[in-house]
N, C-alpha and C positions, 0 to 999 in steps of 0.2 A: 463615310459611312457617318450617318447622320447618329445626333446624341436626342438628350430631350434636354428640353428649352431650362436654359436656368442650368444646367450643367455643366464641369468644367470638361477640357476633352481628356480623353483616356489617359495619354499619358501625364498630365496634369495631376489628375486624380490617384494613379498608379503609383508616380514618385514622389511627389511634394505633402500628399495627403494619403497615407496608404490606409490611413482606420478608415475618413472616407470611402474610399475604394472599393474596400472590402465589404461598407455597407451598400454602396450601389449595387455592387456586383451583385452580390447575395439576396439584394432585392428584387432581382430578375427587370427583362428590360433593356439589358445594356447589350453593348457589341461583346463579341469572344475574345477580343484584344484584354477588353476591362478585365470581366472574369477571372482569366488567366491568370494577368498579373496581377490582380490582389490574392488570387491563390497561391503564387509564386511565395509573394511578398510575405502572406501569413504561412506559408510552410517553413520559410527562413525562420519566424519570430519562432515558429513553435520548436525548432528542430536545435538551436539557440538555448531554450529553456529545457525540451527535452535531455538533451545528452549530458550535461552536467546533473540534471535531476536523476537521471537513470542510473547515473554511474555512482550517485552520492546513497538511491537505494541498494543499489548493488552490494556496496559495501557499508551501508549500516547493517542489511543482514548478515553479512558476510563475517560479521564476530558469531552469531551464532555457527554456523556453517562451519569456521575455522574451528572451535572450539569441539564440535561434533566430532571430525578431520581426527584433531588429536586423541580424542578419546577411543573413536575407532580402531585405531592402531592398538590398543590397547586388549582386545579383545569382543567376541561378540557380542556376550553378557553385557559388556559396559557398552557397547553401542547401542544395544535395545533400550537398557535402560536409561542412557543420556536421550539417546531418540524420544523415548515415550515421556521424559519430565519436561523436555522442552516442547513434545505437544501441548500438552497440561496448560505449563506455564502461560504458553502464549495462547493459548483458549481461552484462561481464565485470567489474564493479566497483561500481557504485551499487547494483545490483537487490542482489546478494549482499549487499552490507552492510545495506539496509533487510531482507530477508529472515532473515540469520541475527537481527538485532536484533529481529523478532518473537516469537524464544523469551522475549522478555523479556516478551511477553503474559502467556502464562501463566503462569511463574513469577512475576515480579513483583507479579502478579494475582491468584493465590492467595497467596503470601505474606502482603500486605496484607490479603486479605482473611481471614486467619489469625489477622493480628496479631502476625504477627511482622516487626515494622517493620525492624529493623538488617539483616534479613534479606533487603530490600527493593534495600539500598545493594550489599549484597555478589554479590548479581546481575547489578547494573549495572558493577560493578566486573571482573567475569569476563566479563562479555560484551567492554569494551574489549578487554579482552586478547587473549581467543578470535578478536576478528574481526577485531582490527589483524594478531595473526599470519599468517589464513587469507587477508589482502587486501594484503599484501604484496607477492605478487607481479604483481598486476594492472598497478601503475607501469612492469613493463618490457615487458609486453604492450604498454600502451600508447604507448610511445616507439618502437615498431615497427609501430605499426598500420594505416599506409601500404601496408607492404611488402605485410603481410598480406595486407591487400585487395585489393592487386593480384595476387598469387599466387592468390585466390580467383574471378579472373573480373570482377573488377567494375572498370569506366570506369576508365581509369588517369588522368585530370583529376581524378574525382572523387575516386578513393582519395588521390592525391596532396594535395587539398585536407583531406580526412577525416584524414589521417595528423596533418599541420600542426596539428587543432584539437584531434584527439587529444593530442598531447603537450605542449597548454599544458591540459589540464585534471587533467594529473598529482597537480597539490596538490589536488584535489581529492578527492581519495580518501584522505588523509590527515586530513581536517579531518572528513569524512561522518561515520566509524567513533564517535568521541564525540558527534557530534552527535545521530544517531541515537539512542545508547546514551541520552540525556537526554531526549531526546523521548519514549519506551517508559519508562522510569523514571517522569517526571512522569504520562504518561498510564494509568497501572498503577493512581495515586493519583487520576482522576480530575481531575488539576489540568488542564485542559486549555486554560483562559483565556489563565495564561502562555505557554502553546507558538503560540498562535493570534495574541498580542499580539507575540512576539516575532518570526514568521515574517509577520507585517504588517510591520512597521519593518524586514526586514530586506529585504523588498521591492521598500518605497519606495526605501532606500538602493539596490538594484540597478539601480532603474532608471535611476538619476543616472548610477551608476557603468557601465554600459554604456552609454550615450550618451557620457559623457566622455572613457571608453576608445577607443570603435569610432568616433567620429566627429570628437569636437576633437581627440583626439591623435592620431588619423590613426591607429590600430591594426588597425582593420578585425575580419576575425575573430578575430583572435590579443586581441585587447580585450575580445571578448564569452566568450574562454572564461578568461582571468584572472580576469574581474570573477564567475565563479561561485565562486568558490576565496576570494576576499574577501566574497562575501556569505555563504559558510557556516560563513565562519569567524567573522562578525559577529553569527553568528546563535547560536553558540554558545558565545561569549563571556558575550551575554545571559543565556541560561539557566541557565550555569555559577555565574552568580555569583545568578542568583533561588536555585537551590538551594543556594548554599552561605549565601546570607543571610535567606531567607523560613523565617518560624516553622514555614510546611507542611511542610519537609520535616526539620525538626531529630529526627524520630525515625528518620526514614527512612532518611538520610544524615548519620553520623556522620566522614567522613573515609576515608581510605583506609587498609587494614589489609590482614596476610595473612591474613586468610580469602579474599579474593579473588584469591589464586592458587591456594586451593585446588579440589578436583574439577571444575578445566576439563574434563575429558574426560568430564564428567559433564552440564554445561551444553554440549560441541561434540553429545553426542547428542540432545540434542535442535535445537542450530542447525544443525545440519548437514537436516536435513528440512525446517526451518521455511524454512529456506533454499532448497531444494529444490520445494516447493509455492509458493512466490513465483515462480520464478525460472522453472519448467517452461513456466508461464505466459507473461511477459514474453520467455522466449526465444523462444516458437513464433511471437510476433508481431513480435521485432527479424527472425528468420528471412525472415517476408515482405521486409522491407524490403531483403537481400542478395538476396531471391530478385528481386523487382522490378529491381534494375542487369544480371539476365538477360534483360530483355526488351526490346523493339524501344523507341529511343526513352527509354534509361536515365536521363537527368536529368529527363523528366518523370513519369517511372513513380516512381523515387526520391524527387522531392520530393510529390508528392501525398500517396503512400504515407505520405510522413515524418508530413505533415499531418496524416493520418486519424488515423496513430499517437498523436501528441500530443495531437493532438483528445481522441481517445477518452482516453488519460492522465490528460487535464486535466480531463476531465468525469466520469471516474471515480473521482476524487478526493470524491467529494460519498457516493457508496455504500461505499467506502471506508474514510471518517468513521463510517457506519453499521456497516462489518464492526469497525473498532478501537473501536466504543463498545459493541457487545455482544461481544466480546472481553474487555474488562475488567468487563465486569455480570458474564458467566459467569462468568470465572475469581475474582470478590470472592465471588460467591454460592457457586462452589462450595467456595473454600476457607474460607469460614464457616461449612460444614455447612448450606447452603439447595438441595439440589438442584432441587427442584421450583419456585423461586426463578427459578434460570435455565433453566429447561425454559418458563415463563411468556416470560421476555425474549426467547428465541430466535423463539415464534411473532410476537409482537408485533413484531419487527424485520423480521421477512418481511414483513408486511403494511403498514411504512414504507417497504421496499424498495421493493414494487411500484406503490407511491400515485407514490414522486419519480420510479420511474422511468420512470412512463409520463410524467409533465412535463417534465421534460428532455429525451426523447427529442424530444416534440414540439416543445421550444424548438430543438433540435438542427435540424430538418427546417424552421423556421421564418426560424432565421438562418444557414441554410449559406452565402448568399453575403457576405454580412459578414464570416464565418469566416476566410473564405477570402483575404480580400483585409488580412486584418492579419496575413496571413505571405507574400503574392507580391502584386503587380500584374499579374504574365505572365496576360493572358487564357485560354489554353492550360489553364493552372495551376487557374484560377478557376472556368472551365467544369467540368475534369474533375471537380473533387473536389465538384462540387454533382451530379454524376451518382454519385459514391460514396457522399451522406450517407444514402440509407434505409436501404444497408447495414450503415453504421455504427450509425445507430439502432437497430438488431434487436440489433444484438451489444451495445451498450449497455446495453439493456434487460435482457436474459438475463446478462450480466456484472455488472449490478445487484443482481440478486437470490443468484446465485451469490455476493458479495460478504457478503453476510450468513449465510448459512451456513458459509463460509468460515472468519469470525469467530467463529461460536459453536464451531464444530470447533479451533479453536486457542485457545481460552479452555477446551479441555477437554484438551488438549494431545496430540490426534490428528493431529499435521502429518506424520507418515507415511503416513496412508491423506491424508490431501489431496494429497501429492505424488505418489502411486501415481494417484491420479484424474485430475490432470492430465499427468501422462503417457501413460496409455492416450487419455485425451477428443482433444490436442492432438496426438501424434504417431503413434497408431497410426490418428486417423480425421481431425484437423482438416487437417495440413500435407499429408499425402497426395492428401485431396481436391481441397484448395488447387492443387496442383501438375495434376494433373489437370488441372481447368479452366481454369486459365491458358496450359501449356504445349500440351497437347492440344486440347481444348476452342476454343483463341486468343480468352478470356475477360480476359486480360492480367491488370492491375491490379486488378480488380471480380471475375474468378474468384480469385483468390488470397484475396481477403477474405470472399468467399462459402464458403471449405469452413473459413476459421476462424469463421465462425458457425456452422457444422454441428458441431466442435467443441464451442463453447460449450454449445452444448443439448446436447449427451452431458453435459457435465460438470455444467452444472448440475441434469439429472435422476441425475446419480451422488451428489452431497452432497445432495440433499433425501431421498435412501434410507438414506446413514448420518445425518445429523443425524433422522431417523424414530425410528430405531432403537438411538439411545441410551441405556442406562439411566441414568442422571441420578444414580440411589443408588451403582450402584457408581462414576462419576467422581467422584463428593465424597467416598467411602472413598481413591482414588485421589488427591484432591489433598492431602487431609491425611497419606496416606504420603510424600508428595514433598515439603513441608513440614517434616513432621518428620524427613525420613531428613538433613535440612541436616547438613553438619558442625559446625555454631555450636554451641557448646559450652551456651549460655543458650540461654532462650527469651524473647524480649520477647513 
């Protein structure tokens, strides 16, 4: 089989120089064995990143889920109130923090790929400053969450319970900012095992802490809320000690410096669309929970919709792990000047997402009754949730593919396009259709979720078009310009 002049044989490129092989294979004009070899090597790299990343995402999200499970067994009102509080605080704080921190997926990833190691740590410091300033007002909103919910028409009892839970969640927002920045900082360097280990240790401690505060100390739902902040603080402490003491971070973290307070506006210019890209989607689903409070039997509807939302979020951590992994791979390769390797990685991750989405959707359908009992023993809640599961499964499958495409787009730094797509898909299509199905055709909670499935389908089609037309060579040039445009005087 003939090869282009001046290139190494397939075996050499695929084994000794995997990045070069990936670039060559993705560029076209190579033999089938080259492409398959490069794709297989890329799949191994992605899975090595994605498996611990998905695990850490599940474990980090499990803090809220475990708290909700403990509260759910206190009664239907406690479950509805805590669910609504978690929805509100996530939409007005935690999701914003997570979204703004995803700017580090682009910036830290490209700086690390380009060998600008000190800049990786400087970006983390800038992120902590900007995000902390942006999120401080959320604590004030959480303090009055109960009154706000009552004013917008939520059931009075549910709103009061949600307001109490939200007030005790306030300490969580102050811990989440540095925690998320540490997580992104490590993931951009492919240091995913420490994040997974820290998340696992935190989750185990959170189980014991929730039991002690909710039942043993008799604090009820307040104890569950307080345990969140304590668990986040423990996770942050573990990661901060790792960054400070590990030799793996010696080049990328040299301590706080004045460079971390420079170009904050430039960081915010990417952090804001990054937050919108994440939050516009989450906000749309949080609106479903608020709308469910206006349906007949609001405690049942809010409880079931909240369980559906939390189930979807928890299982979404698997494709989200793929999303973060492909973001790391794309940003690293673009920073290193390997655009075709980034292109191949994007193709491979979509195939992985399709396969894992099929398996997890089937598992959701088979375990729907078991999962509902983890949140509530109420027969009405369990039966309603089982009816909702097929719709939830379809939505999860579609969102799994979208997550991989979104990760590639984030690695390129195209968050503004991602935010615009989510705005159109959910607020011009999904939510209006959900309202019509739920309130005009009286399909209630099922109608709300069906409308969002339509929005998700529109979203994945649009993201697919964006990914298909990316000029990878141009993106590599942009990445180089972004890194070299840093204010740091020296190049590491």
